[in-house]
N, C-alpha and C positions, 0 to 999 in steps of 0.2 A: 366741802361746803357748797350748797346749791342755793341759788336765788330763784324764786318762783315769780313769774310774771302773771299778774291777775288783772282782770278787767270785768267789773260788774259781778264779782264773785266767781268768775270762770277762769281757770288756769289756762293760760295760752302757751306756756312752755317753761323751760328752765334754762338757767345759765350754769355751765359747769358740766358735770357728768350726767347726761340725761339718758334714760333707757329708751326714749323714742325721739330720734333725731328729727329736726324740723323738715329735712328734705323728703322724708317718707310721706309726709302729708300731701305733697304735690301730686302723687299718683292718683289721688282721689279727685283730681280736678274734673269737673263735668265735661269739658270739651274733649279731654283725652278719652273718656268712656265712649263718646260718639264715634270717634275715629276708629277705635278698636272694633266696635260692632259693625261699622261700615265695611272695614277690610275683611272681617270674618264672613260677613254675608256675601261679599263679592267672591271670595274663594269658594263658598258653598255653591253659589249660582254658577260659577264657572265649571265646577265639578259636575253639577247636574247637567249643565249644557253639554259638557264633553261626553257624558254618558249617553245623553239623547242623540247627539251627533254620531257617536260610535255605533249605537244601535241602528240608527237610520242608514249609516254607511254600510253596515253589514247586510241590511235588507237590500240596499242597492246592489251590493256585490253579488248577493244571491240571485237577484233578478238578472244581472249581467251574465252570470254563469249559465243561467237557464237559456238566455238568448244565444250565448256562444255554443252551448250544447245543441240547441235547435239548428243552428247554422251548420255545424259539423255533421250532424246526423242527416240534415237535408241533402248535403253533398253525397253522403254514403248511400242514401236511398234514391239518388238521382232525381231529386225534386228540382223542377225548373228554376233557373237562377232568378227569374223575375219575381218569384214568390218570396225570396229571402232578401231582396234589395232593401225593403223597408226596415227589416230587422237590422240589417247592417247600419243603415242610417241612424236608427234609434240607439243602437249600441254606441256609436261614435258620439252622438248627442248626449247620451247618458253620462259618459265619462269625461267629455271635453268641455261641457258647459261651464261658464265662469260668471261670477258677479264682480265686474271690475277685474282686478288682478287675482281675486280669490276664487278657487274652485268651488262650485256650488255645493259639492257634497260636504264641504266643511260646515255649511249652514243648513243643509238638508231642507231646502225649500219645497213648497207644494208642487212647483212645476216639475221638479225632479221626480217626485212620486208619480205625477201624471204620466211622465215619459215611461217610467217603469211599468205602470199599469197598462199603458198602450202596448208596450212590447210584450207583456204577458198575454194579452189578447191575441196578438199576432203569432206568438209561440203556440198557443192553443190551436189556432187555425192551421198552422204548419204541421203540428203533430197529427191533426185530424187528416190532413192531406196525405201524410206518410202512412198512416194506418189504412186508409182507403186504398192506397197504392199497393201496400203489402197484401191486403185482403183480396184485391182483384187478381194479383199474381197467383195467390194460393188457389182461388176459385178456378182460374184458368187451368192450372195443373190438375186439379181434381175433377174437372168437368167430364172427362171420359168415364169416370167411375161413379161420381156423386154429383148431386145438383146443389150448388151453393148460390142462392140468389143474391145479386148485388144489392138489392133494396134492403135485405136483412142486414148485410154488413154495414150499410149506411146508417140504419137505425141504431145498431150497436155503438157505432162511433159517435153519433150525434148525442147520445145520452151520457157520454163521459166528459166531465168538466176538468179533469186533472191532466196536465201534460205528462206527468210521470206515469199515470195509469194508461194513457194513450201510448206512451213509449213502450211500456211492458206488453201491451196488446200487439203493437207492431212487431216487437221482437218475437213474440209467440207465433204470430202468423208467418213471419219470415222463417222461423225455425221449422214450422210445419211444412212450408213450401220447399225448403231445402231438403227435408227428409223425403218428401215425395219425389223431388227431382233426382235425388240419389238412387231411390228405388227404381224409378223409371229408367235411369241410365243403366243400372244393373240388369233390369229386365231386358233392355235392348241388347246388352252384351251377351247374355245367355241365350237370347232368342234370335240372334243373327240380325238384329234390327227390329224396327217396329212398323206395323201397318195399322193405321188408325189407333195408335197407342197400345196395340196388342202385339205379343211376340210374333215375329214374322214366320218362324218355323211352325208354330201352332196354326197360324192362319193358312199357310200354304198347305199343310197336311189336311186341314178341314176342307179346303177347296178340292184337293185331290180325292179325298174320300167321297165328297158329294158327287163327283163326276163318275164314281164307280157304281156298278149295280148294287142296290141296297141289300145288305145282309144283316142278320141279327147283331153280329159283332160290330159292324160299321155303325148301325143305329145307336148301339150302346155307347160306343166311343164318341160319337157326335153329341150325344146328350151330355156326357161328362164334360166335353169341351165347351159346350154352351154354358154350363154352370161355372166352369173355370174362368171364362172370359168376363164373368160378372164380378169376380173377386177383385179386391184392391191390390195394388202392385206388390205389397209385401207378401200377401198370400199367393199371388201368382208366381212369385219367385220360389217360394217354398214348395209349391206343388208342380213346378214346371216339368221336372224329370218324370214324375208319375204320369201326368197327362200326356206327355210326349210319347212315353213308352206305350200307353194305352192306345194312342192313335196309330203308332207304328205297328203294333201287334194286330190291329184290325185290318191291315193291308194283306191281301193274298200275295204270296210269293211263288207264282206258278213256275217260272223258269229258274229262280234262284233257290228253290226249296232244298235242293241237294247240298247247296253251300251253307244255307242259313240254319237248317234244322239241327245239325250236330253242334253248331255253335250255341244255339239257344238252349239245347239240352245241357250243355256244360255250364253255361252262365246261370242256369236255374239253381246251381249248387254254390254260387259265389255271391259275395256282397258287392262286387264291383259293378259300376255302371260303365258300359263299354260301347264304343262305336268303331266299326271296322269298314274299311273300303279296300278293294283289291282290283287291280287291273291285270288281267291275264292276257299276255301278249300272244299266246298260242291260239286262242279263239277270239281275240280282240273284244273281250267282254269285261265289263266292270261289275263286280259284285259288291254288295254293301249290306251292312246291318246297322240300324239306327243312324242313318247318314246325316240327320239334321241336328244331332247333338253338337254342342260347342264345348271346347276345352281350352284351358290355358296351355300354351305350348310348352312351357318350361324350356329345356335346352334343345328340343327339336327345331326351334326357331333358328338355330345356328346354321342349319342347312339352307334356310331362306336367306340369311345374311350372306353366306358364301355365294349363293346363286345371284344375289343382287350385285355383288361386287364383280363377279365374272361377267354378268350382262353389261355392267357399266364399262368394263375394260374393253368389251367388244365394240361398243358404240364409238369410242374415241377415234381410232382404236389405240389404246394405251395398255400395255401388259400390266398385270399386277406388279406393284412395286416390291422390292426386296422385303421391306418391313411388313407389307400386307401378307406376303407369302409366309414370312416367319410367324406371323400371328395366326394364320389359317391352320397350321399344323396343330398347335395346342388347343385351338378352339374346337376342331373336329375330332382329332384323335384322342385328346385328353379331356374334352369338354371344359376347357379352362374359361371361367367367367370373365376374368380381366381381359383376356384376348378378345372375347366376344363383345365386351363393352367398347373396346377400342375400335373394332371393325364395324360395330353398329354405328358409331360416330362417323367413321370414314364413309360408310354407305349412305349417309345423309339422315340418319336416325329414322323416325317414323315416316317422314315425308319421302325419303329416298326409298325405303322399303315399300311404301305404298305405290310408288311408281312401278316397281317390279311386279307387285301383286296385280296391278291393273293390266299389265301386258301379259301376265300369266293366267289371267281370268280366275284368280283365286278370290272370288267375291265374298267368301264366307270367312275370310281372315282379316282381323283388325289389329294393326300394330299397337304394341303397348305404349302408354303415354309416359312422358317425363323420364325417358331413359330406361323404364322397366320393361326391357325386351322380353323377359321371361313370362310376362303377363299378357303377351299377345294372345288373342283368342283365334281359334281355327276349328276346322272340321276335318274328319278323316278323308272326305272326298277332296278337299282342297290340298291335303298333303299328298294324295295320290297324283293330283295334277302336277305338283312340284316334282315328284319322283319320275313321272313320265318325261318331263323336260330334261331331267338329269340322266335318263336311261335310254331313250329312244330318239330317233331323228326328228328334229323340229326346227322351226325358223327363229327360235329365241336364243337357245344356247348352242354354240358350235360344238362339233366333235372334240375339239381341243379342250374346251371348257368342261365338257362331260367327262373326258378322260382325267382331267385334273381333279375334279370332284370325286370320281370313283376311286382314284388312288388314295385319297384321304379317308373316304368312308369305308374302304375295305381294310384299313389299317387301324381301326379303333382299338385302343388298348384292351387287353384281354378281360379285365374285370368289369369293363363297361360294354362288352360285346354281347350282352344278353338281349332278350326281347324277341324280335321277329326272326332271330336265328334259332329259336327253340325248336327242337325236334327235327332238325334238318340233317341230312347225311353230310359226312365230312368232305365229300367231293363237290359240294355246292358252294358257289361264291356268294357272299353276302356283303352288300354295301349298306351300312345302316347308320342311324343317329338316334340316340335315346334321350329322354328327358324325364326328370322326376322332380316333384315339388310338394312339400308338405303344406296342407291347407288347414292347419289348426285342428279344431274339433271335427272337421269334415274329412279327416284322413289324408291320403296321398293321391296326387295325380301322377300316374305312371304312363308314359307314352313311348312308342317305338315305331319308327318308319324305316323302310328299306327296300332295296332291289335284290331279288333272289334269282339266280340263274345257275342252271346245271341239272344234270340227271333228268333231262327231258322237260324241265320247268323253266319258265321265264316270266316273272310277274313282279309287280310293285304292290306293296301292302303297307297300310297304316293302321295301327291298333292304338286307340286312345282310351284311357280309362280314368275314372275317379272313384271316390268313396272307398278307396282301399284302406283297410285298417292300419296296415304297415307297408313300408316300402317293399319288403320281401314278398308280402302277399300279392301286391300288384304285379311284381315281376313274374311270380309264379303263374298268375292268371294269364298274362300276355304270352308267356312261353308255352303254356298249355294250348292256348288258342292258335298259336303259330303251328304247333304240332298237328292240331286238328285240320287246319287249312292245308298243310302239306299233304296229309293223308287223303283229304277230300279231292284235291286237284290231281293227285297221283292216280286216283281211281278213275278219273274222267279220261275218255279217249282224246288224244291230242291231234290237231290238224297236221302235225308233222309226222305222225306215225304212219 
């Protein structure tokens, strides 16, 4: 049974079992509607605010990263410290500013944006300074070959408004300058140094040819050399051997023709590029072929390492230690590389070797860098200077040191005793050291140096070669040249006859 409560014809509720309890009507109270919408609006506004602040914070962090990158790269490119002090201050201000106890980036105020914009302007100025610095360095390196006007570089930089584009331009110019620098360094290596940014050996030969009476061959060679010197470094490197040979062949060989001609005839049939120097003790004469070419020493540097240590032991005077002597045998007789590295270090590495080169007047020899002793560069003439110190009386190496070296160099293991021993009679004494080095697509460098004495002959000879297709090809070339040299000298009258 239900009782209905009515007022003015409107049912207000029921007593008993009612399908609509009275408490449910309270949800529709007007004040409760207001609070619900107020809270919902607050949550929405907070969410939107958080999104805005997060976005603004990401913008700020991006600007901070740009500032930090600019500071790091400024150090890398040696930008003066005074140019980045303001950026440092702005970076600190950007991230440390507070509004009361609250970090300002929580609220993303206008002042913070102003700081970021000011920093971006300074970043742009800094990147422009870096680009101009890189461009000036590039122009300086290229100056001997091309003309790059500084004003043109400034115009290029001034028209770029993006730090990232300026950074890419800086990297590009630095990369170009690095490539030029490496090519110039390589050009100096193969040319025995530079004179006015040109290979020294080419410049020296040009001056020597100009001092000779003019001939058709000299005039042609000088014209080729003039065109060569106008080429960029990469092309000068590629054409170096060709122009060097052209200049050398333009020289007359009046007194050395009997020595040079048979060698040239043989080399015309070979792919090898060869330099030869020979000192004949019998007539106190030095003969040579292509003397200005430079080669990597490979293992013939081991004779220089040995000579340096012997010279050092004389200065102290402290005899070679037992460990040094134990390493000398495998280095010379077996061409052991581990022993060579250990003795290279004991000799003082590049600096110690250079001290000996200076006293030995081996001006065309440059020690290998970073422990790469086999990449020392040298000439045949310098190697003959070394051999003379090891073979004949002088003020640098004592007879005891010479005897020690000769004992090792005359006992090189059989399978490595090729080279300048080629074509010699069995009764001749040969003290030698060989070197061989693969140069990738450029073939093999094969070198042999030694002192030959007996059967009426007494000479030092160095034969250096490159562009050999195989190791055996290079060895065959050197041994054939050694045979020709022996025959040529044997036909010449000796002062001792």
